[in-house]
C-alpha positions as CSV (number, residue, x, y, z in Angstrom):
1,X,1.8,-16.9,44.7
2,X,0.2,-13.7,45.7
3,X,2.5,-11.5,47.6
4,X,1.1,-11.3,51.2
5,X,1.0,-7.0,52.1
6,X,1.7,-6.6,56.1
7,X,1.4,-3.3,57.7
8,X,2.7,-1.9,60.7
9,X,6.6,-3.1,61.8
10,X,5.5,-3.3,65.1
11,X,5.2,-6.7,67.5
12,X,2.1,-7.9,65.8
13,X,3.3,-7.8,62.5
14,X,6.6,-7.7,62.7
15,X,5.9,-11.7,64.0
16,X,3.1,-12.0,61.4
17,X,5.8,-11.5,58.8
18,X,8.6,-14.0,59.6
19,X,5.7,-16.6,60.7
20,X,4.3,-16.2,57.0
21,X,7.6,-16.1,55.5
22,X,8.9,-19.2,57.6
23,X,6.7,-21.0,55.3
24,X,7.2,-20.4,52.4
25,X,5.1,-17.1,51.6
26,X,6.9,-13.7,49.8
27,X,6.4,-10.8,52.3
28,X,5.8,-7.5,52.1
29,X,6.3,-5.5,55.1
30,X,5.1,-2.1,55.4
31,X,6.3,0.1,58.3
32,X,6.0,4.8,58.0
33,X,8.2,5.1,60.5
34,X,10.4,7.0,60.1
35,X,9.6,8.5,57.1
36,X,6.5,9.4,59.4
37,X,6.4,8.6,63.0
38,X,3.2,8.8,65.3
39,X,3.4,10.8,68.8
40,X,4.9,7.7,70.8
41,X,7.5,6.2,68.7
42,X,11.0,7.6,68.9
43,X,12.7,6.0,66.6
44,X,12.0,3.9,62.5
45,X,13.3,0.6,64.2
46,X,11.2,-2.3,64.0
47,X,9.5,-3.9,67.1
48,X,10.6,-0.7,69.0
49,X,8.9,-1.2,72.7
50,X,7.4,2.1,73.5
51,X,5.7,1.6,77.2
52,X,7.2,-0.9,79.3
53,X,10.4,-3.0,78.2
54,X,9.3,-5.3,80.5
55,X,7.6,-8.3,78.6
56,X,5.6,-9.8,82.0
57,X,6.6,-12.8,83.9
58,X,8.5,-15.6,83.6
59,X,7.1,-18.1,85.9
60,X,4.5,-20.3,83.9
61,X,1.8,-19.7,86.8
62,X,1.3,-16.4,85.6
63,X,-0.6,-15.4,82.9
64,X,2.0,-14.3,80.9
65,X,4.5,-16.3,81.3
66,X,2.0,-18.9,80.3
67,X,1.3,-17.2,77.2
68,X,5.1,-17.1,76.7
69,X,5.7,-20.4,77.3
70,X,3.2,-21.2,74.1
71,X,4.4,-18.8,72.1
72,X,8.0,-20.7,73.0
73,X,6.6,-24.2,72.0
74,X,4.9,-22.4,69.0
75,X,8.4,-21.4,68.0
76,X,7.7,-16.9,68.2
77,X,10.6,-15.1,66.6
78,X,10.3,-12.1,68.6
79,X,10.1,-14.4,72.2
80,X,13.6,-15.7,71.4
81,X,15.0,-12.4,70.2
82,X,13.6,-11.4,73.8
83,X,15.2,-14.0,75.6
84,X,18.4,-12.6,73.9
85,X,18.5,-9.2,75.0
86,X,17.1,-9.9,78.3
87,X,18.2,-7.7,81.3
88,X,17.9,-8.3,85.0
89,X,14.0,-7.3,86.9
90,X,13.6,-10.6,88.6
91,X,10.5,-12.4,88.0
92,X,9.6,-10.2,84.7
93,X,10.7,-10.9,81.4
94,X,13.0,-7.3,80.4
95,X,14.3,-6.6,77.9
96,X,17.0,-3.9,76.7
97,X,14.6,-2.4,74.2
98,X,17.9,-0.7,71.7
99,X,19.5,-3.9,71.5
100,X,15.7,-5.9,71.3
101,X,14.6,-3.7,68.2
102,X,18.0,-4.0,66.3
103,X,18.0,-7.6,66.8
104,X,14.1,-8.1,65.8
105,X,14.8,-5.8,62.7
106,X,18.4,-7.8,61.7
107,X,16.4,-10.9,61.4
108,X,13.8,-9.3,58.7
109,X,15.9,-7.8,57.1
110,X,18.0,-10.4,56.0
111,X,14.7,-13.1,55.8
112,X,15.1,-13.9,51.9
113,X,11.4,-14.1,51.6
114,X,10.4,-10.4,53.5
115,X,11.0,-7.1,51.7
116,X,11.0,-3.8,54.5
117,X,9.2,-0.8,52.9
118,X,9.6,2.4,54.9
119,X,6.3,4.0,53.6
120,X,2.4,4.9,54.5
121,X,-0.1,2.9,53.6
122,X,-3.1,5.1,53.2
123,X,-5.7,2.5,52.1
124,X,-6.1,-1.1,52.6
125,X,-4.3,-2.9,49.7
126,X,-6.4,-5.5,47.2
127,X,-4.7,-9.3,47.5
128,X,-4.2,-11.1,51.4
129,X,-3.1,-8.3,53.8
130,X,-2.2,-8.6,57.7
131,X,-2.7,-5.4,59.1
132,X,-1.1,-4.9,62.2
133,X,-1.0,-0.7,62.4
134,X,-1.4,-1.0,66.1
135,X,-2.6,1.7,68.5
136,X,-1.5,4.4,66.9
137,X,-3.0,3.7,63.6
138,X,-2.6,7.0,61.1
139,X,-5.4,8.7,60.5
140,X,-5.8,8.0,56.4
141,X,-5.2,4.0,56.9
142,X,-7.8,4.5,60.0
143,X,-10.4,6.2,58.1
144,X,-9.9,3.6,55.5
145,X,-10.6,0.8,57.8
146,X,-13.7,2.9,59.2
147,X,-15.1,2.4,55.7
148,X,-14.0,-0.8,55.4
149,X,-15.7,-1.8,58.9
150,X,-18.9,0.5,58.2
151,X,-18.6,0.7,62.2
152,X,-17.4,3.9,64.0
153,X,-13.4,2.9,65.5
154,X,-13.4,2.9,68.8
155,X,-10.8,4.4,71.4
156,X,-9.3,4.6,74.5
157,X,-5.5,6.0,75.5
158,X,-2.2,4.8,77.2
159,X,0.2,6.6,78.7
160,X,4.0,6.1,79.0
161,X,6.2,6.4,81.8
162,X,9.0,8.7,82.4
163,X,12.9,7.2,82.3
164,X,15.5,9.3,84.4
165,X,18.9,8.4,84.6
166,X,20.5,6.1,87.1
167,X,23.3,8.2,87.7
168,X,20.5,11.2,89.4
169,X,19.0,9.3,91.3
170,X,20.1,9.8,95.4
171,X,21.0,5.8,96.6
172,X,21.9,7.4,99.7
173,X,18.2,7.1,100.0
174,X,16.7,4.6,97.5
175,X,18.1,1.3,98.1
176,X,18.2,-1.9,95.1
177,X,15.7,-4.7,96.4
178,X,12.9,-6.8,94.9
179,X,9.7,-7.0,95.8
180,X,9.3,-9.5,98.5
181,X,12.9,-10.9,97.9
182,X,14.9,-8.5,99.9
183,X,18.8,-7.9,99.1
184,X,20.0,-4.7,99.2
185,X,23.1,-5.2,97.1
186,X,21.8,-7.4,93.8
187,X,18.3,-6.2,94.0
188,X,16.8,-6.1,90.0
189,X,14.5,-2.6,91.3
190,X,15.5,0.6,92.8
191,X,13.5,1.8,96.0
192,X,12.4,5.0,97.4
193,X,10.6,4.8,100.2
194,X,8.0,7.6,101.4
195,X,7.1,8.4,104.6
196,X,3.4,9.3,105.5
197,X,3.8,13.0,105.3
198,X,6.1,12.5,101.8
199,X,3.3,10.0,100.6
200,X,0.4,12.8,101.3
201,X,2.3,15.3,100.0
202,X,2.7,14.1,97.2
203,X,-0.2,12.5,96.3
204,X,-1.5,16.4,97.2
205,X,0.4,17.8,94.1
206,X,0.0,15.0,91.6
207,X,-3.4,15.7,91.8
208,X,-4.1,19.1,91.1
209,X,-0.9,18.9,88.7
210,X,-1.1,20.7,85.5
211,X,-1.9,18.5,82.6
212,X,-1.4,18.0,79.0
213,X,-5.3,19.3,77.6
214,X,-6.7,16.6,75.4
215,X,-8.2,17.5,71.8
216,X,-11.8,18.1,71.7
217,X,-12.5,14.4,70.5
218,X,-10.2,13.4,73.3
219,X,-12.1,14.6,75.6
220,X,-15.8,13.1,74.9
221,X,-13.9,10.2,75.3
222,X,-12.7,10.9,78.1
223,X,-16.3,12.1,79.8
224,X,-17.3,8.0,78.5
225,X,-19.0,10.1,75.2
226,X,-17.7,8.1,72.2
227,X,-18.3,3.8,72.5
228,X,-16.1,1.1,74.4
229,X,-16.6,2.8,77.9
230,X,-14.2,4.4,80.0
231,X,-10.9,6.9,78.4
232,X,-8.0,4.8,79.7
233,X,-7.6,0.9,79.9
234,X,-7.2,-0.4,83.3
235,X,-4.0,-1.4,82.9
236,X,-2.6,1.7,81.3
237,X,-4.4,4.2,83.7
238,X,-2.4,7.2,84.6
239,X,-0.8,7.8,88.4
240,X,-2.7,11.3,88.4
241,X,-6.0,9.2,87.5
242,X,-5.8,6.7,89.8
243,X,-4.9,9.0,92.6
244,X,-7.6,11.3,92.0
245,X,-10.2,8.2,92.8
246,X,-8.9,7.9,96.2
247,X,-5.7,8.8,98.3
248,X,-4.6,5.5,99.4
249,X,-5.3,4.1,95.8
250,X,-1.8,4.8,95.0
251,X,0.0,2.9,98.2
252,X,-2.3,-0.3,97.1
253,X,-1.3,0.1,93.5
254,X,1.3,0.8,91.9
255,X,3.5,2.4,95.3
256,X,2.8,-0.5,97.2
257,X,5.6,-1.2,99.5
258,X,4.5,-5.0,100.8
259,X,7.5,-7.3,100.9
260,X,10.0,-3.7,101.2
261,X,12.5,-2.7,104.0
262,X,14.9,0.3,104.7
263,X,18.2,-1.8,104.4
264,X,19.7,-1.1,108.4
265,X,16.1,-0.1,109.8
266,X,12.9,-1.4,111.4
267,X,11.2,1.2,109.5
268,X,8.5,0.3,107.6
269,X,7.4,3.0,104.7
270,X,4.4,4.4,103.9
271,X,5.1,3.8,99.9
272,X,7.1,3.1,97.6
273,X,8.0,3.9,94.5
274,X,10.1,1.3,92.4
275,X,12.4,1.7,89.5
276,X,13.1,-0.6,86.8
277,X,16.4,-0.8,84.5
278,X,16.2,0.2,80.7
279,X,18.3,-0.5,78.8
280,X,21.7,-3.3,78.9
281,X,24.1,-0.5,80.1
282,X,22.1,-0.3,83.3
283,X,22.9,3.5,82.9
284,X,18.5,4.3,82.4
285,X,15.4,2.7,84.5
286,X,11.9,3.4,83.9
287,X,9.2,4.6,87.1
288,X,7.2,1.3,87.0
289,X,3.7,2.0,87.0
290,X,3.9,5.4,86.5
291,X,2.2,6.4,83.3
292,X,1.5,10.3,83.0
293,X,-0.1,12.9,81.3
294,X,1.0,15.7,83.4
295,X,3.3,18.5,81.6
296,X,6.6,18.0,81.6
297,X,6.8,21.0,83.7
298,X,4.8,19.3,86.2
299,X,7.0,16.0,86.0
300,X,10.0,17.6,87.4
301,X,8.4,19.2,90.1
302,X,6.4,16.3,91.3
303,X,8.0,13.5,90.8
304,X,10.9,15.2,92.1
305,X,9.2,15.3,95.8
306,X,9.2,11.5,96.1
307,X,12.8,11.3,97.8
308,X,15.5,10.2,96.2
309,X,14.2,11.7,92.3
310,X,15.3,15.0,93.6
311,X,17.7,15.8,91.1
312,X,16.4,13.1,89.0
313,X,17.4,13.7,84.9
314,X,14.5,13.0,82.9
315,X,15.3,11.4,78.9
316,X,11.8,10.1,78.2
317,X,9.0,11.8,80.2
318,X,5.7,10.4,80.2
319,X,2.4,11.0,77.9
320,X,-0.6,10.3,76.8
321,X,-1.6,9.0,73.4
322,X,-4.9,7.8,71.3
323,X,-5.0,3.8,70.8
324,X,-7.4,3.0,68.3
325,X,-9.0,-0.5,68.2
326,X,-11.8,-2.1,65.9
327,X,-15.3,-3.4,67.1
328,X,-13.5,-7.1,67.4
329,X,-16.1,-8.8,68.0
330,X,-18.5,-8.0,65.5
331,X,-16.1,-8.1,62.5
332,X,-13.2,-10.4,62.8
333,X,-13.4,-14.7,63.2
334,X,-11.1,-16.4,66.1
335,X,-8.3,-17.0,63.0
336,X,-8.5,-13.3,63.0
337,X,-9.9,-13.2,59.2
338,X,-12.3,-9.7,58.7
339,X,-15.5,-11.9,58.3
340,X,-16.4,-9.7,55.0
341,X,-13.2,-10.2,52.9
342,X,-11.6,-13.0,52.6
343,X,-7.6,-12.7,52.7
344,X,-7.8,-10.2,55.1
345,X,-6.4,-10.1,58.8
346,X,-5.5,-7.6,61.6
347,X,-3.3,-8.4,64.7
348,X,-2.0,-6.6,67.3
349,X,-3.4,-4.0,69.8
350,X,-6.0,-3.1,67.1
351,X,-8.0,-6.1,67.4
352,X,-8.2,-5.0,71.6
353,X,-5.5,-7.6,72.7
354,X,-3.5,-5.7,75.2
355,X,0.0,-6.4,76.4
356,X,3.1,-6.7,74.1
357,X,3.3,-10.7,74.8
358,X,-1.1,-10.7,73.4
359,X,0.3,-8.7,70.3
360,X,3.1,-10.8,69.6
361,X,0.7,-13.5,70.1
362,X,-2.5,-12.6,67.5
363,X,0.7,-11.3,65.2
364,X,1.8,-15.6,65.0
365,X,-1.5,-16.1,64.6
366,X,-2.6,-14.0,61.9
367,X,1.0,-15.0,59.9
368,X,0.2,-18.2,59.9
369,X,-3.5,-18.0,58.9
370,X,-2.6,-15.4,56.3
371,X,-0.1,-17.8,55.3
372,X,-2.0,-20.8,55.2
373,X,-5.4,-18.8,53.2
374,X,-3.0,-18.4,50.5
375,X,-1.9,-21.9,50.3
376,X,-5.0,-22.8,50.2
377,X,-5.4,-24.9,53.7
378,X,-7.7,-24.2,56.4
379,X,-7.5,-21.4,58.7
380,X,-6.2,-22.3,62.0
381,X,-8.4,-22.0,65.1
382,X,-7.0,-22.0,68.5
383,X,-8.3,-24.1,71.4
384,X,-9.8,-22.1,73.8
385,X,-8.5,-24.3,77.1
386,X,-5.0,-22.8,76.2
387,X,-4.1,-19.0,76.8
388,X,-3.5,-17.6,73.1
389,X,-7.0,-18.8,72.0
390,X,-8.7,-18.0,75.0
391,X,-7.5,-14.3,74.3
392,X,-8.3,-14.8,70.6
393,X,-11.4,-16.2,72.0
394,X,-12.6,-13.0,74.4
395,X,-12.0,-10.3,71.6
396,X,-14.0,-12.4,69.1
397,X,-16.8,-13.8,71.0
398,X,-16.6,-11.0,74.0
399,X,-20.5,-8.9,74.3
400,X,-19.9,-5.3,72.6
401,X,-21.5,-4.1,75.4
402,X,-18.5,-4.5,78.0
403,X,-16.0,-5.2,75.0
404,X,-12.5,-3.5,75.8
405,X,-9.0,-4.3,75.6
406,X,-8.3,-6.9,77.5
407,X,-4.4,-8.8,78.4
408,X,-4.0,-12.0,79.0
409,X,-5.6,-13.0,82.4
410,X,-6.5,-16.9,83.7
411,X,-9.9,-14.9,83.8
412,X,-9.8,-16.3,79.8
413,X,-9.6,-20.0,80.8
414,X,-12.4,-22.0,81.1
415,X,-13.8,-22.8,84.7
416,X,-11.8,-25.9,85.5
417,X,-14.1,-28.1,87.1
418,X,-15.4,-29.5,90.7
419,X,-14.5,-27.2,93.5
420,X,-11.1,-25.2,93.6
421,X,-9.8,-23.8,96.7
422,X,-7.5,-20.5,97.0
423,X,-6.2,-18.5,94.4
424,X,-2.9,-20.6,93.9
425,X,-4.1,-24.1,93.4
426,X,-7.2,-22.2,91.1
427,X,-4.0,-20.9,89.3
428,X,-1.7,-24.6,88.7
429,X,-4.5,-25.9,87.5
430,X,-5.0,-23.6,84.9
431,X,-1.6,-24.5,84.3
432,X,-1.4,-27.4,84.0
433,X,-4.8,-28.0,81.9
434,X,-3.6,-25.3,79.8
435,X,-0.2,-27.3,79.3
436,X,-1.7,-30.6,78.7
437,X,-4.5,-28.6,76.4
438,X,-1.3,-27.0,74.0
439,X,0.6,-30.2,74.2
440,X,-2.4,-32.5,72.4
441,X,-3.0,-29.3,69.9
442,X,0.8,-29.1,68.7
443,X,0.3,-33.2,68.2
444,X,-2.6,-33.1,66.6
445,X,-1.9,-30.0,64.9
446,X,0.5,-29.0,62.1
447,X,2.1,-25.0,62.4
């Protein structure tokens, strides 16, 4: 039997490698780090999380939570690793980045049918291949993909939030609480409240702060010249870009104070910055929703204007990096195989999915289908009535004029019959229908 080549040791590539190997396929997994680093990764570990450390909501009546439940039933290895390295984060599944990466790396390295090769892949190999090189695909491989597809690559930009040390947060001002669930002692988030005057001063400084200069082609994309729409994926807008839209945007977005009460005070904050635990020891916290492209010096100056962060020690500054994705509706089938070359599959953010669970889910499907293709079995197409199937259907069937990277959301699922009143009722019905469809799928299909 041929060996399956998988390019990329991120979430999608690792899940694909595991699923194919569990089905008896010999796998060679290529990861160029640490020999060649990207602009966003910090080490050579497999499945390194470079943005948030949250895998999204746990509740099945949230789109991300429903997707998790589906992947749990499908036997996702990475979700299992996430649940073994969990950190307190209220209703979200947050993980310790280092322990999560170490556990995934250990499982991949110990699998008898998986070989990990630390080399850059500059051309697309012959034979069965899964390309899961992610949004930071190296230039030589991106050029090879462009030659293969005959399409110009599409670009958008992602941004990372800063991380500070817990001991540098002024807890005489900041306080612990979880949004909607006030608990001054055991809240999963640290909250920094701002008065109206403090908020206005912060926004003014933020929008006028110096930013990292963009390269020429990046500037073109920021202006919307390139195909694929705007410069940024909406869910990962830099905080300064949000603030530019309207002075109140942050107060209704990542800094919304709804459900937050200052302990021992009747004063309601005008805005709140939340920080979420980023490692198991609880020594590091990330600024939730504060992806940024400010210069490092400006991050020091502007973010320390937030009450409680006056003496913040930054262990990672925010940054912006290029993300690359395919014109998947033109190039891929819903089974994630390339239309013009049998045996070639794509998975992860390069397909146009967003969110950690979407990456893991497409890795699962690409790994399963690569194994099925190698065994001469029909490729699997997931039903559109489950969240993962709906997400894969979107990225392979969307109109190119409107195609942008997409996270799991209930709007991707088929509209329920009849009239449904209320957002909560609608989510409940979507969840119920998707779970029923998943049950039917598992009963009728050998995965």
